[in-house]
C-alpha positions as CSV (number, residue, x, y, z in Angstrom):
1,M,98.3,92.0,96.4
2,I,101.1,90.3,98.3
3,I,100.4,87.2,100.2
4,Q,101.4,87.5,103.9
5,T,104.4,85.4,104.8
6,S,103.9,83.1,107.9
7,I,105.5,84.4,111.0
8,N,107.4,82.6,113.7
9,R,105.8,84.4,116.7
10,F,108.0,82.8,119.3
11,R,111.2,83.8,117.5
12,F,110.1,87.4,117.3
13,A,108.7,87.7,120.8
14,A,112.2,87.2,122.3
15,V,113.4,90.4,120.7
16,A,110.3,92.5,120.7
17,A,111.3,94.8,123.5
18,V,114.7,95.5,122.0
19,L,113.1,96.1,118.6
20,L,110.9,98.9,119.9
21,S,113.8,100.9,121.5
22,L,116.0,100.4,118.5
23,A,113.3,101.3,116.0
24,T,112.6,104.5,117.9
25,I,116.2,105.5,118.3
26,H,117.6,104.4,114.9
27,G,114.5,104.2,112.7
28,C,115.5,100.7,111.6
29,L,115.2,97.1,112.6
30,P,117.8,95.4,114.9
31,K,119.9,92.5,113.6
32,S,118.6,90.1,116.2
33,M,115.2,90.3,114.5
34,S,116.6,88.5,111.5
35,E,117.9,85.4,113.2
36,G,116.4,82.4,111.5
37,G,114.8,84.6,108.8
38,G,111.0,85.0,108.7
39,G,108.8,87.8,107.6
40,I,105.9,90.0,108.3
41,N,103.1,91.8,106.5
42,I,102.0,95.4,107.1
43,T,98.5,96.4,106.0
44,L,98.2,100.1,105.2
45,Y,95.1,102.0,104.1
46,G,95.7,105.4,102.5
47,F,93.9,108.2,100.9
48,S,93.9,108.0,97.1
49,I,97.0,110.0,96.0
50,M,99.3,108.1,98.3
51,K,99.4,105.1,96.0
52,E,102.3,105.9,93.7
53,P,104.9,107.0,96.2
54,L,104.2,104.2,98.6
55,E,103.9,101.3,96.1
56,K,106.7,102.5,93.7
57,A,109.2,103.9,96.2
58,I,108.6,103.7,100.0
59,Y,107.6,100.1,100.3
60,P,110.3,98.7,98.1
61,A,113.0,100.8,99.8
62,F,111.9,99.9,103.3
63,A,111.6,96.2,102.4
64,A,115.1,96.2,100.7
65,K,116.6,97.9,103.8
66,A,115.1,95.3,106.1
67,K,116.3,92.4,103.9
68,R,119.8,93.9,103.3
69,E,120.5,94.9,106.9
70,H,118.6,92.3,108.9
71,N,117.6,89.5,106.5
72,L,113.9,90.2,107.3
73,D,111.2,89.8,104.7
74,I,108.7,92.7,104.8
75,H,105.5,92.7,102.7
76,F,102.7,95.2,102.3
77,T,99.0,95.0,101.6
78,S,97.4,98.3,100.6
79,S,94.0,99.8,99.9
80,F,93.5,103.4,98.7
81,A,90.3,105.5,98.5
82,G,89.0,108.9,99.6
83,S,90.2,109.7,103.1
84,E,86.7,109.7,104.6
85,T,86.0,106.4,102.9
86,V,89.2,104.9,104.3
87,T,88.3,106.1,107.7
88,N,84.8,104.6,107.5
89,Q,86.3,101.3,106.3
90,I,88.5,101.1,109.3
91,L,85.7,102.0,111.6
92,Q,83.7,99.2,110.0
93,G,86.4,96.7,110.9
94,V,88.9,96.3,108.1
95,K,92.2,95.1,109.6
96,A,94.4,98.1,108.6
97,Q,97.4,98.5,110.8
98,V,98.5,101.9,109.5
99,A,96.5,104.7,107.9
100,I,97.7,107.7,106.0
101,L,94.9,110.2,105.8
102,S,94.2,113.4,104.0
103,I,92.9,115.3,107.0
104,E,93.5,115.3,110.7
105,R,89.8,115.2,111.4
106,D,89.8,111.6,110.1
107,A,92.6,110.6,112.5
108,D,90.5,112.2,115.3
109,R,87.5,110.1,114.3
110,L,89.6,107.0,114.6
111,K,90.8,108.1,118.0
112,Q,87.3,108.9,119.3
113,A,86.2,105.4,118.3
114,G,89.1,103.8,120.1
115,F,90.9,102.5,117.0
116,V,93.8,104.9,117.6
117,T,94.9,105.1,121.2
118,S,98.5,106.4,120.8
119,D,99.2,110.1,120.2
120,W,100.3,110.5,116.6
121,H,101.3,114.1,117.4
122,L,104.4,112.6,119.3
123,L,105.7,111.3,115.9
124,P,108.1,113.5,113.9
125,Q,106.4,116.7,112.5
126,Q,103.4,116.0,114.8
127,G,102.5,113.0,112.6
128,I,102.5,114.9,109.3
129,V,104.3,112.9,106.6
130,N,104.1,115.2,103.6
131,K,102.2,118.1,102.1
132,T,101.1,119.6,98.8
133,P,99.3,122.8,97.6
134,F,96.0,122.9,95.8
135,V,96.1,124.0,92.2
136,I,93.7,124.1,89.2
137,L,93.8,122.0,86.1
138,V,92.5,123.6,82.9
139,R,92.3,122.6,79.3
140,K,95.2,123.2,76.9
141,G,95.5,126.9,76.0
142,N,93.3,127.8,79.0
143,P,90.4,128.8,76.8
144,K,88.2,129.9,79.7
145,G,90.9,132.3,81.0
146,I,91.2,130.8,84.5
147,H,94.1,132.2,86.5
148,D,92.9,132.0,90.1
149,F,90.2,130.3,92.2
150,S,87.9,133.3,91.8
151,D,87.9,132.8,88.0
152,L,86.1,129.5,88.6
153,A,83.0,131.6,89.6
154,K,82.6,133.0,86.1
155,P,79.4,132.0,84.3
156,G,79.7,129.0,82.0
157,I,82.6,127.3,83.8
158,R,82.1,123.5,84.2
159,L,84.0,122.4,87.3
160,I,84.9,118.9,88.4
161,H,85.2,118.7,92.2
162,P,85.4,115.6,94.5
163,D,82.7,114.9,97.0
164,P,83.3,116.5,100.5
165,T,81.4,113.7,102.1
166,S,83.9,111.0,101.0
167,S,87.1,112.9,100.1
168,G,89.5,114.7,102.3
169,G,90.9,116.4,99.2
170,A,87.5,117.9,98.6
171,Q,87.5,119.5,102.1
172,W,91.0,120.8,101.5
173,S,89.8,122.3,98.3
174,I,86.9,124.1,100.0
175,L,89.4,125.5,102.5
176,A,91.7,126.5,99.6
177,M,89.0,128.5,97.8
178,Y,87.5,130.1,100.9
179,G,90.8,130.8,102.6
180,S,92.3,132.2,99.4
181,E,89.8,135.0,99.4
182,L,90.4,135.7,103.1
183,V,94.2,135.8,102.5
184,K,94.0,138.1,99.4
185,S,91.4,140.5,101.0
186,Q,93.6,140.8,104.1
187,K,96.6,141.5,101.9
188,Q,94.6,144.2,100.0
189,T,92.7,145.9,102.9
190,G,94.2,144.7,106.1
191,E,91.1,142.8,107.0
192,P,89.8,139.4,105.8
193,D,86.5,139.8,103.9
194,R,84.4,136.8,104.9
195,A,81.4,138.0,102.9
196,R,83.5,138.1,99.8
197,A,84.9,134.6,100.5
198,L,81.4,133.2,101.0
199,Q,80.1,134.8,97.8
200,T,83.0,133.5,95.8
201,L,82.6,130.0,97.2
202,Q,78.9,130.0,96.4
203,A,79.5,131.1,92.8
204,I,82.2,128.5,92.3
205,W,80.1,125.7,93.7
206,H,77.2,126.7,91.4
207,N,79.5,125.7,88.5
208,V,80.3,122.2,89.8
209,I,78.8,119.6,87.4
210,T,79.9,116.4,89.1
211,T,81.4,115.2,92.4
212,P,83.4,112.0,92.2
213,A,84.1,110.1,95.4
214,S,87.8,110.9,95.7
215,A,90.5,113.3,94.3
216,R,91.8,110.5,92.1
217,E,88.4,109.7,90.7
218,A,87.9,113.4,90.0
219,R,91.1,113.4,88.1
220,T,90.0,110.4,86.1
221,T,86.8,112.2,85.3
222,F,88.6,115.2,84.0
223,E,91.1,113.1,82.0
224,L,88.1,111.5,80.2
225,G,87.3,115.0,78.8
226,N,84.6,116.1,81.2
227,G,84.5,119.7,82.5
228,D,86.6,122.8,81.9
229,A,88.6,122.7,85.2
230,L,89.5,120.6,88.2
231,I,90.7,121.6,91.6
232,T,93.2,119.1,92.9
233,Y,96.5,118.4,94.7
234,E,99.5,119.7,92.9
235,L,101.1,116.3,93.0
236,D,98.2,114.6,91.3
237,A,98.1,117.3,88.6
238,L,101.8,116.7,88.0
239,L,101.4,112.9,88.0
240,M,98.7,113.3,85.4
241,K,100.9,115.4,83.2
242,Q,103.9,113.1,83.6
243,A,101.9,110.0,82.8
244,N,100.5,111.4,79.6
245,S,102.7,113.6,77.5
246,K,99.8,114.2,75.1
247,S,97.5,115.4,77.9
248,D,95.5,118.5,77.0
249,A,95.6,119.8,80.5
250,E,97.6,122.7,81.9
251,I,98.3,123.6,85.6
252,V,97.2,127.0,87.0
253,I,98.8,128.1,90.2
254,P,96.5,130.3,92.4
255,E,97.9,133.4,93.9
256,A,97.0,132.2,97.4
257,T,96.4,128.5,98.1
258,I,96.5,126.0,101.0
259,L,99.2,123.4,101.7
260,S,97.4,120.2,102.6
261,E,99.2,118.3,105.4
262,H,98.7,114.5,105.8
263,P,98.9,112.6,109.1
264,A,100.0,109.0,109.5
265,V,98.6,106.9,112.4
266,V,98.9,103.4,113.8
267,I,95.6,101.6,114.2
268,D,96.5,100.3,117.7
269,R,93.5,98.0,117.8
270,N,94.9,95.8,115.0
271,G,98.0,93.7,115.0
272,S,100.0,91.7,117.5
273,A,102.6,93.0,119.9
274,V,105.4,91.9,117.5
275,D,103.7,93.3,114.5
276,R,103.6,96.6,116.3
277,Q,107.3,96.7,116.7
278,V,107.9,96.4,113.0
279,I,105.1,98.9,112.3
280,D,106.7,101.4,114.6
281,A,110.0,101.0,112.7
282,F,108.2,101.6,109.4
283,M,106.5,104.7,110.9
284,Q,109.8,106.1,111.8
285,Y,111.1,105.4,108.4
286,L,108.4,107.6,106.8
287,W,110.3,110.7,108.2
288,S,113.8,109.5,107.1
289,E,115.6,111.5,104.5
290,E,115.3,108.6,102.1
291,A,111.5,108.4,102.4
292,Q,111.1,112.2,102.4
293,R,113.2,112.4,99.2
294,A,110.9,109.7,97.6
295,F,107.8,111.7,98.4
296,V,109.4,114.7,96.7
297,K,110.3,112.6,93.7
298,F,106.6,111.8,93.4
299,N,105.6,115.5,93.7
300,F,104.8,115.8,97.3
301,R,106.6,118.3,99.4
302,S,108.8,117.2,102.3
303,A,107.4,117.6,105.9
304,T,110.9,117.6,107.4
305,N,113.2,119.5,105.0
306,D,112.2,122.2,102.6
307,A,115.6,122.0,100.9
308,L,114.6,118.6,99.5
309,N,111.8,120.2,97.6
310,Q,114.4,122.0,95.4
311,E,115.3,118.5,93.9
312,N,111.9,118.5,92.1
313,K,111.9,121.4,89.6
314,E,108.3,120.8,88.8
315,L,107.1,122.1,92.2
316,A,105.5,125.5,91.8
317,T,106.3,128.7,93.8
318,I,103.2,129.9,95.7
319,K,102.9,133.6,96.2
320,Y,100.8,133.4,99.4
321,P,100.8,129.9,100.8
322,F,98.8,129.1,103.9
323,T,97.8,126.1,106.1
324,V,94.8,125.1,108.0
325,N,96.5,126.3,111.1
326,D,96.6,129.9,109.8
327,P,94.7,132.1,112.3
328,L,92.2,132.9,109.5
329,L,91.1,129.2,109.5
330,G,92.0,128.2,113.1
331,G,93.1,124.6,112.6
332,W,90.8,121.6,111.9
333,S,89.0,122.0,115.3
334,R,87.6,125.3,114.0
335,A,87.8,124.9,110.3
336,Y,85.6,121.8,110.0
337,P,82.6,123.0,112.1
338,E,82.8,126.6,111.0
339,I,83.8,126.4,107.4
340,I,83.1,122.8,106.1
341,E,79.8,122.5,108.0
342,G,78.7,126.0,108.9
343,I,79.6,127.7,105.6
344,F,80.0,125.1,102.9
345,R,77.3,122.6,104.0
346,D,74.7,125.0,105.4
347,Q,75.2,128.1,103.3
348,V,76.6,126.8,100.0
349,Q,75.7,123.2,99.3
350,R,72.2,123.3,100.5
351,R,71.4,126.5,98.6
352,K,72.8,125.4,95.2
């Protein structure tokens, strides 16, 4: 963890108003900010799989840019966990200034509690910084013959799945499994078969043997040799494969799967007025081509330019991709109460 550099508040206050306008227009810090040196710390809380691209690429690049162009020292303090856990920590009072969350519902929770008062939808791409599809990890050679989400319903499959009460990734996974059956049945018959989607989800959940707290913890559980399969973000599956050339895991791409989309928000309650100007500059930077290219390098998909995705040859082609805003799911305002609560919690989880 980086120790925060002391800040000369009076020096910064003189240029704060200029900083906001320039950061918004140019996505960078003004030269006047650097007069006399100084520095600032940004505290960011993120959902678990954001760790690598932020710490290895985004933070260093933004800090180097600020130092090179404006002689300003920028430092970061980070904490990563499941998206629901991160949100609960902020609600309990941790001094996060920025949050990058797995699901928009968590941003809404922060807004409803008064921690976020600005509208993140006014940011580029309505606040979505990156996206990634959900895939299946299986053992080498795919001994269980798993080729789609529906195959996870077969008797004898031992599935690792993160906990929906703490992990945004787990909620995306539920929408991926349920929505996949809706999309495929609609392609096949012209109508979405909700009974088929429910039955498939029930059968799959029957095969879940453990529910770690986050997508990253679920990946670790699978890496340790537990289970036959894991549903996870494509980027985390690729990171696992790239980190361990001897891994016994293979990636299965479902025929239809969801693209998870991840919002970034400023925690308006935390930080001084001058901190906020630097934070706003960092927020704008997240949608710069440099930052979006860094996300793609670490196996996310760009939120701003699909052409950047071609730079990463490991990213799979999805036959029938869909998002939470597909009419079959209706956006988070419908998907959470109707599918996560009404279908998964009340008709699947409680009856296992």
